[in-house]
C-alpha positions as a Markdown table, in Angstrom:
| # | Residue | x | y | z |
|---|---|---|---|---|
| 1 | Met | 165.6 | 19.5 | -156.5 |
| 2 | Thr | 163.2 | 20.0 | -153.6 |
| 3 | Lys | 165.2 | 21.2 | -150.6 |
| 4 | Leu | 164.9 | 19.8 | -147.1 |
| 5 | Ser | 164.6 | 22.3 | -144.3 |
| 6 | Val | 164.9 | 20.8 | -140.8 |
| 7 | Asn | 162.7 | 22.3 | -138.2 |
| 8 | Ile | 164.6 | 22.2 | -134.9 |
| 9 | Asn | 161.9 | 23.3 | -132.5 |
| 10 | Lys | 161.9 | 19.9 | -130.8 |
| 11 | Ile | 165.5 | 20.2 | -129.9 |
| 12 | Ala | 164.7 | 23.4 | -128.1 |
| 13 | Thr | 161.8 | 21.7 | -126.4 |
| 14 | Leu | 164.1 | 19.0 | -125.0 |
| 15 | Arg | 166.7 | 21.6 | -123.9 |
| 16 | Asn | 164.1 | 23.7 | -122.1 |
| 17 | Ala | 162.7 | 20.7 | -120.2 |
| 18 | Arg | 166.0 | 20.5 | -118.2 |
| 19 | Gly | 167.5 | 24.0 | -118.5 |
| 20 | Gly | 171.0 | 24.7 | -119.6 |
| 21 | Asp | 172.2 | 24.1 | -123.1 |
| 22 | Val | 171.9 | 20.4 | -123.6 |
| 23 | Pro | 171.2 | 19.6 | -126.4 |
| 24 | Ser | 172.6 | 22.7 | -128.0 |
| 25 | Val | 170.2 | 24.2 | -130.5 |
| 26 | Val | 173.0 | 25.9 | -132.4 |
| 27 | Gly | 175.2 | 22.9 | -132.4 |
| 28 | Phe | 172.4 | 20.7 | -133.7 |
| 29 | Ala | 171.7 | 23.2 | -136.5 |
| 30 | Ile | 175.3 | 23.1 | -137.5 |
| 31 | Asp | 175.3 | 19.3 | -137.5 |
| 32 | Cys | 172.1 | 19.2 | -139.6 |
| 33 | Glu | 173.8 | 21.3 | -142.3 |
| 34 | Arg | 176.9 | 19.1 | -142.1 |
| 35 | Phe | 174.8 | 16.0 | -142.6 |
| 36 | Gly | 173.1 | 17.5 | -145.7 |
| 37 | Ala | 170.1 | 19.6 | -144.6 |
| 38 | Asp | 169.4 | 22.3 | -147.2 |
| 39 | Gly | 168.0 | 24.7 | -144.6 |
| 40 | Ile | 167.1 | 25.3 | -140.9 |
| 41 | Thr | 163.6 | 26.3 | -139.8 |
| 42 | Val | 162.5 | 27.7 | -136.5 |
| 43 | His | 159.1 | 28.8 | -135.2 |
| 44 | Pro | 159.6 | 31.1 | -132.2 |
| 45 | Arg | 156.3 | 31.5 | -130.3 |
| 46 | Pro | 155.4 | 34.4 | -128.0 |
| 47 | Asp | 155.8 | 32.1 | -124.9 |
| 48 | Glu | 159.2 | 30.8 | -126.1 |
| 49 | Arg | 158.1 | 27.3 | -125.2 |
| 50 | His | 160.7 | 25.9 | -127.5 |
| 51 | Ile | 162.7 | 28.3 | -129.7 |
| 52 | Arg | 163.7 | 31.5 | -127.9 |
| 53 | Tyr | 164.2 | 34.8 | -129.6 |
| 54 | Ser | 167.8 | 34.7 | -128.3 |
| 55 | Asp | 168.2 | 31.4 | -130.2 |
| 56 | Val | 167.2 | 33.1 | -133.4 |
| 57 | Tyr | 169.9 | 35.7 | -133.1 |
| 58 | Glu | 172.5 | 33.0 | -132.3 |
| 59 | Leu | 171.4 | 30.8 | -135.2 |
| 60 | Ala | 171.5 | 33.7 | -137.6 |
| 61 | Glu | 175.3 | 33.9 | -137.0 |
| 62 | Val | 176.0 | 30.2 | -137.8 |
| 63 | Val | 173.4 | 28.9 | -140.4 |
| 64 | Lys | 175.1 | 28.8 | -143.7 |
| 65 | Thr | 172.3 | 27.2 | -145.7 |
| 66 | Glu | 168.8 | 28.8 | -145.9 |
| 67 | Phe | 167.4 | 30.1 | -142.7 |
| 68 | Asn | 163.6 | 30.1 | -142.5 |
| 69 | Ile | 161.8 | 31.8 | -139.6 |
| 70 | Glu | 158.1 | 31.0 | -139.3 |
| 71 | Gly | 155.4 | 32.4 | -137.1 |
| 72 | Asn | 152.5 | 34.8 | -136.5 |
| 73 | Pro | 153.7 | 38.2 | -137.7 |
| 74 | Thr | 153.1 | 40.1 | -134.4 |
| 75 | Ala | 155.0 | 43.4 | -134.0 |
| 76 | Ala | 157.7 | 41.5 | -131.9 |
| 77 | Phe | 158.0 | 38.8 | -134.5 |
| 78 | Thr | 158.3 | 41.3 | -137.3 |
| 79 | Glu | 161.0 | 43.2 | -135.4 |
| 80 | Leu | 162.9 | 40.0 | -134.8 |
| 81 | Val | 162.8 | 38.8 | -138.4 |
| 82 | Thr | 163.7 | 42.2 | -139.9 |
| 83 | Ser | 166.7 | 42.6 | -137.6 |
| 84 | Val | 168.0 | 39.1 | -138.4 |
| 85 | Cys | 167.1 | 39.1 | -142.1 |
| 86 | Pro | 166.9 | 35.4 | -142.8 |
| 87 | Thr | 166.6 | 33.9 | -146.2 |
| 88 | Gln | 162.8 | 33.4 | -145.8 |
| 89 | Val | 160.0 | 34.3 | -143.4 |
| 90 | Thr | 156.9 | 32.1 | -143.4 |
| 91 | Leu | 153.7 | 33.9 | -142.1 |
| 92 | Val | 151.5 | 31.5 | -140.1 |
| 93 | Pro | 148.1 | 32.6 | -138.5 |
| 94 | Asp | 148.7 | 30.9 | -135.1 |
| 95 | Ala | 147.0 | 32.0 | -132.0 |
| 96 | Ala | 149.3 | 32.3 | -129.0 |
| 97 | Ser | 147.7 | 29.3 | -127.3 |
| 98 | Gln | 147.9 | 26.9 | -130.2 |
| 99 | Leu | 149.8 | 23.7 | -129.7 |
| 100 | Thr | 150.8 | 23.5 | -133.3 |
| 101 | Ser | 149.8 | 25.1 | -136.7 |
| 102 | Asp | 146.5 | 23.6 | -137.9 |
| 103 | His | 145.3 | 26.0 | -140.6 |
| 104 | Gly | 146.5 | 28.4 | -143.2 |
| 105 | Tyr | 145.7 | 32.1 | -143.8 |
| 106 | Asp | 142.4 | 33.1 | -145.4 |
| 107 | Thr | 144.3 | 35.2 | -147.8 |
| 108 | Arg | 141.2 | 36.6 | -149.4 |
| 109 | Ser | 139.6 | 38.0 | -146.2 |
| 110 | Cys | 143.0 | 39.0 | -144.8 |
| 111 | Gln | 144.2 | 40.6 | -148.1 |
| 112 | Asp | 144.7 | 44.1 | -146.8 |
| 113 | Glu | 146.3 | 42.8 | -143.6 |
| 114 | Leu | 148.7 | 40.6 | -145.4 |
| 115 | Cys | 149.7 | 43.4 | -147.8 |
| 116 | Arg | 150.6 | 45.5 | -144.7 |
| 117 | Leu | 152.4 | 42.6 | -142.9 |
| 118 | Ile | 154.4 | 41.5 | -145.9 |
| 119 | Glu | 155.7 | 45.0 | -146.8 |
| 120 | Pro | 158.4 | 45.4 | -144.1 |
| 121 | Phe | 159.9 | 42.0 | -144.9 |
| 122 | Lys | 160.1 | 42.7 | -148.7 |
| 123 | Arg | 161.7 | 46.1 | -147.9 |
| 124 | Lys | 164.5 | 44.1 | -146.2 |
| 125 | Gly | 164.9 | 41.7 | -149.1 |
| 126 | Ile | 163.5 | 38.7 | -147.2 |
| 127 | Arg | 161.7 | 36.1 | -149.2 |
| 128 | Val | 158.1 | 35.9 | -147.9 |
| 129 | Ser | 156.1 | 32.6 | -147.8 |
| 130 | Val | 152.5 | 32.5 | -146.6 |
| 131 | Phe | 151.1 | 29.3 | -145.0 |
| 132 | Val | 147.9 | 28.4 | -146.7 |
| 133 | Asp | 145.4 | 25.5 | -146.9 |
| 134 | Ala | 145.5 | 23.5 | -150.1 |
| 135 | Asp | 143.0 | 25.8 | -151.9 |
| 136 | Ala | 143.8 | 27.4 | -155.3 |
| 137 | Gln | 141.9 | 30.6 | -154.3 |
| 138 | Met | 144.1 | 31.0 | -151.2 |
| 139 | Val | 147.2 | 30.6 | -153.3 |
| 140 | Ser | 145.9 | 33.2 | -155.8 |
| 141 | Tyr | 145.2 | 35.8 | -153.1 |
| 142 | Ala | 148.6 | 35.2 | -151.5 |
| 143 | Lys | 150.2 | 36.2 | -154.8 |
| 144 | Arg | 148.0 | 39.3 | -154.9 |
| 145 | Ala | 149.2 | 40.2 | -151.4 |
| 146 | Gly | 152.8 | 40.2 | -152.5 |
| 147 | Ala | 154.0 | 36.8 | -151.3 |
| 148 | Asp | 157.0 | 35.1 | -153.1 |
| 149 | Arg | 155.9 | 31.6 | -152.1 |
| 150 | Val | 153.1 | 29.7 | -150.4 |
| 151 | Glu | 153.6 | 26.9 | -148.0 |
| 152 | Leu | 150.8 | 24.3 | -148.4 |
| 153 | Tyr | 149.5 | 23.0 | -145.1 |
| 154 | Thr | 149.9 | 19.3 | -145.5 |
| 155 | Gly | 148.3 | 18.1 | -142.3 |
| 156 | Pro | 145.1 | 16.9 | -144.1 |
| 157 | Tyr | 147.2 | 15.2 | -146.7 |
| 158 | Ala | 149.2 | 13.3 | -144.1 |
| 159 | His | 146.1 | 12.3 | -142.2 |
| 160 | Leu | 144.4 | 10.8 | -145.3 |
| 161 | Tyr | 147.5 | 9.3 | -146.7 |
| 162 | Asp | 147.5 | 6.1 | -144.7 |
| 163 | Ala | 144.0 | 5.2 | -145.8 |
| 164 | Asp | 144.0 | 6.5 | -149.4 |
| 165 | Pro | 147.4 | 7.7 | -150.8 |
| 166 | Gln | 146.0 | 8.5 | -154.2 |
| 167 | Ala | 143.2 | 10.7 | -152.8 |
| 168 | Ala | 145.6 | 12.3 | -150.5 |
| 169 | Val | 147.9 | 13.4 | -153.3 |
| 170 | Leu | 145.0 | 14.6 | -155.4 |
| 171 | Met | 143.7 | 16.9 | -152.7 |
| 172 | Leu | 146.7 | 19.1 | -153.2 |
| 173 | Lys | 146.6 | 19.2 | -157.0 |
| 174 | Glu | 144.6 | 22.4 | -157.7 |
| 175 | Ala | 146.6 | 24.4 | -155.1 |
| 176 | Ala | 150.0 | 23.1 | -156.3 |
| 177 | Glu | 149.2 | 23.7 | -159.9 |
| 178 | Ala | 147.8 | 27.2 | -159.2 |
| 179 | Ala | 151.1 | 28.1 | -157.5 |
| 180 | Lys | 153.0 | 26.8 | -160.6 |
| 181 | Asp | 150.8 | 28.7 | -163.0 |
| 182 | Leu | 151.0 | 31.9 | -161.1 |
| 183 | Gly | 154.8 | 31.8 | -160.9 |
| 184 | Leu | 154.8 | 31.4 | -157.1 |
| 185 | Gly | 157.4 | 29.4 | -155.3 |
| 186 | Leu | 155.9 | 26.4 | -153.5 |
| 187 | Asn | 156.8 | 25.0 | -150.1 |
| 188 | Ala | 155.0 | 22.3 | -148.1 |
| 189 | Gly | 154.9 | 21.3 | -144.5 |
| 190 | His | 153.2 | 19.7 | -141.5 |
| 191 | Asp | 153.1 | 16.0 | -140.6 |
| 192 | Leu | 155.3 | 15.0 | -143.5 |
| 193 | Asn | 157.3 | 11.9 | -142.7 |
| 194 | Leu | 159.3 | 9.0 | -144.3 |
| 195 | Met | 156.1 | 7.2 | -145.3 |
| 196 | Asn | 154.3 | 10.0 | -147.1 |
| 197 | Leu | 157.0 | 12.3 | -148.4 |
| 198 | Arg | 158.0 | 10.5 | -151.6 |
| 199 | Ala | 154.5 | 10.4 | -153.0 |
| 200 | Leu | 154.1 | 14.1 | -152.4 |
| 201 | His | 157.3 | 14.9 | -154.2 |
| 202 | Asn | 156.7 | 12.5 | -157.1 |
| 203 | Ala | 153.4 | 14.1 | -157.7 |
| 204 | Tyr | 154.6 | 17.7 | -157.4 |
| 205 | Pro | 158.3 | 17.8 | -158.2 |
| 206 | Trp | 158.2 | 21.6 | -158.5 |
| 207 | Ile | 157.9 | 22.0 | -154.7 |
| 208 | Asp | 160.8 | 24.2 | -153.8 |
| 209 | Glu | 161.1 | 23.2 | -150.1 |
| 210 | Val | 159.7 | 20.9 | -147.5 |
| 211 | Ser | 160.0 | 21.9 | -143.8 |
| 212 | Ile | 159.9 | 18.9 | -141.5 |
| 213 | Gly | 160.5 | 18.8 | -137.7 |
| 214 | His | 158.4 | 16.5 | -135.4 |
| 215 | Ala | 158.6 | 13.3 | -137.4 |
| 216 | Leu | 162.2 | 13.9 | -138.5 |
| 217 | Ile | 163.4 | 14.4 | -134.9 |
| 218 | Ala | 161.4 | 11.4 | -133.8 |
| 219 | Asp | 163.0 | 9.2 | -136.5 |
| 220 | Ala | 166.4 | 10.5 | -135.4 |
| 221 | Leu | 165.9 | 8.9 | -131.9 |
| 222 | Tyr | 166.1 | 5.5 | -133.6 |
| 223 | Leu | 168.3 | 6.2 | -136.7 |
| 224 | Gly | 170.5 | 9.1 | -135.6 |
| 225 | Ile | 170.3 | 12.5 | -137.2 |
| 226 | Glu | 172.8 | 11.9 | -140.0 |
| 227 | Gln | 171.1 | 8.7 | -141.2 |
| 228 | Thr | 167.7 | 10.4 | -140.8 |
| 229 | Ile | 168.6 | 13.4 | -142.9 |
| 230 | Lys | 170.0 | 11.0 | -145.6 |
| 231 | Gln | 166.8 | 9.0 | -145.7 |
| 232 | Tyr | 164.6 | 12.1 | -146.0 |
| 233 | Lys | 166.7 | 13.5 | -148.8 |
| 234 | Gln | 166.4 | 10.2 | -150.6 |
| 235 | Arg | 162.7 | 10.6 | -150.5 |
| 236 | Leu | 163.1 | 13.8 | -152.4 |
| 237 | Leu | 164.8 | 12.2 | -155.4 |
| 238 | Ile | 162.6 | 11.8 | -158.5 |
| 239 | Asn | 161.3 | 8.2 | -158.9 |
């Protein structure tokens, strides 16, 4: 069954807007797990505009499901992740100034760099996922670089879905099948929500994990986090 990892960056954003520890990032992560989340995702950025490095250390002490840390593998990020040793690290080619992730690694042109970046995580026994566009070639070169999984950037899928769901699903086909054929684990993330998640999962039930933050937290403002997690997990049942 595809796992649901809840990205809690937005909880940190809300906390940081006022200072203090309300809402508690750690407490929220514990509750997400209690309500059925299969994992917790964080994306600490260099400016710490939402998740702080200190949050990562605190979360590592309490997360009982899968802990996924994603981000640009700078020296500081690599030191953080290898000291915490989460279940998974997801490498994302973000610039420091980016508002949100909007493209995957060019795993072909960055092949040598990725081999070097992946090595310290593998040495620590951390599962490595590389964030890639839905391109079979990018998936293949991620495998060559030593990745255990790829995470398909689903922003374009989500943007097309409202107008043409069938075309949106098909745009991921070659990349998703390439991962399967290569024996790579497959994750997916970005702009997934209650409206477009089921179609994605029904088309590619071998997806190991989806990481969802912004839409899930927005839904929780209306539904409550327990009911929201329940509804997202229902979308991950085979229809």
